[in-house]
Backbone bond lengths (Angstrom), bond angles and torsions (degrees), N, CA, C in turn:
res aa  C-N    CA-C-N  psi(-1)  N-CA   C-N-CA  omega(-1)  CA-C   N-CA-C  phi
1 M - - - 1.467 - - 1.414 114.60 -
2 N 1.402 117.83 -50.40 1.464 121.83 -178.46 1.446 109.11 -68.52
3 E 1.268 122.08 -31.58 1.543 121.17 177.70 1.489 114.06 -58.07
4 K 1.375 114.50 -42.68 1.454 121.22 179.16 1.496 112.16 -59.41
5 V 1.310 115.61 -38.05 1.453 124.54 -177.29 1.435 108.81 -69.38
6 Y 1.382 118.36 -43.34 1.408 120.22 -174.74 1.495 112.92 -72.21
7 K 1.418 118.56 -31.14 1.411 127.62 176.90 1.452 109.74 -68.57
8 T 1.334 113.99 -43.67 1.541 115.40 176.31 1.516 115.79 -64.83
9 M 1.239 114.81 -38.78 1.475 127.18 177.57 1.562 108.07 -60.96
10 A 1.319 114.89 -46.98 1.498 118.79 -178.18 1.505 110.62 -69.42
11 G 1.347 119.93 -37.27 1.411 124.54 177.92 1.576 110.61 -66.43
12 I 1.318 116.47 -43.32 1.509 120.20 178.55 1.477 108.31 -69.79
13 G 1.356 121.67 -36.52 1.479 120.59 178.11 1.538 112.24 -61.30
14 G 1.355 112.77 -44.23 1.485 118.38 -176.54 1.480 107.87 -68.68
15 G 1.236 126.59 -33.51 1.421 129.67 -178.99 1.470 109.01 -69.88
16 T 1.379 116.44 -44.06 1.496 126.51 179.40 1.543 106.38 -61.13
17 L 1.383 117.36 -46.62 1.377 114.93 179.76 1.490 117.64 -64.84
18 A 1.467 114.24 -35.14 1.385 113.33 175.92 1.438 120.57 -68.49
19 I 1.399 115.06 -33.53 1.403 122.96 170.08 1.511 110.29 -63.77
20 G 1.239 121.62 -41.34 1.464 125.20 178.15 1.609 111.60 -57.56
21 I 1.404 114.95 -48.30 1.364 116.54 176.61 1.437 116.88 -62.99
22 V 1.388 118.19 -36.33 1.426 118.83 177.93 1.586 111.22 -68.46
23 V 1.244 116.10 -37.69 1.529 116.89 175.58 1.554 110.45 -64.58
24 L 1.285 117.29 -41.18 1.483 121.38 -176.17 1.552 108.47 -65.32
25 V 1.353 119.54 -43.05 1.459 123.53 178.35 1.476 109.90 -68.71
26 T 1.300 120.02 -42.13 1.443 122.31 179.01 1.528 109.15 -59.69
27 G 1.367 119.74 -48.16 1.397 125.64 177.55 1.478 107.98 -56.52
28 I 1.323 126.04 -49.87 1.399 125.24 -172.83 1.474 107.80 -65.58
29 V 1.322 121.62 -45.15 1.434 120.96 -177.95 1.495 115.73 -66.11
30 S 1.411 115.58 -39.09 1.476 115.86 175.80 1.475 112.58 -69.92
31 G 1.341 118.89 -31.62 1.485 118.19 175.53 1.446 114.41 -67.53
32 T 1.386 114.11 -34.68 1.584 118.01 179.01 1.473 105.69 -72.10
33 M 1.262 128.62 -38.77 1.466 132.44 179.86 1.524 109.05 -62.04
34 L 1.328 114.00 -44.10 1.495 116.22 176.51 1.493 114.30 -63.73
35 I 1.305 115.54 -38.05 1.474 116.69 -178.50 1.613 108.53 -69.17
36 I 1.349 112.60 -41.29 1.547 116.63 -176.34 1.601 101.93 -64.23
37 N 1.318 118.96 -48.56 1.422 111.19 -172.95 1.590 112.71 -71.30
38 G 1.225 116.60 -29.84 1.590 116.92 171.91 1.531 108.83 -61.07
39 A 1.317 121.53 -43.72 1.416 122.51 -177.38 1.602 107.97 -65.50
40 R 1.384 117.39 -37.76 1.481 116.23 172.18 1.524 115.33 -63.79
41 L 1.218 111.45 -37.79 1.584 112.78 177.44 1.517 110.21 -67.42
42 I 1.195 120.05 -39.24 1.478 124.52 175.41 1.505 108.87 -59.78
43 K 1.260 117.90 -51.01 1.451 123.41 -178.75 1.525 110.91 -61.74
44 K 1.225 119.27 -37.77 1.493 123.93 -179.22 1.586 105.65 -71.29
45 K 1.364 114.28 -39.28 1.566 112.14 -177.00 1.454 109.98 -66.42
46 Y 1.401 120.61 -35.96 1.435 120.75 178.82 1.457 114.14 -69.59
47 E 1.445 117.95 -34.28 1.482 119.94 171.75 1.460 116.89 -66.17
48 L 1.348 116.21 -26.87 1.460 118.89 176.67 1.450 115.23 -79.36
49 T 1.346 120.13 -24.57 1.342 124.24 -177.61 1.591 114.14 -86.71
50 I 1.325 111.34 -15.11 1.491 115.57 -177.42 1.482 109.60 -90.98
């Protein structure tokens, strides 16, 4: 009985860890893209005003 519980907990823990890693990587990538696009917009703004 206890073995089934531990195996289930291990499987759920591994799945949760994988989902957490995917969410973390997605957040880092989207944040980086937002910063890059913001820098491009600022650069274009200065090019238009000159």
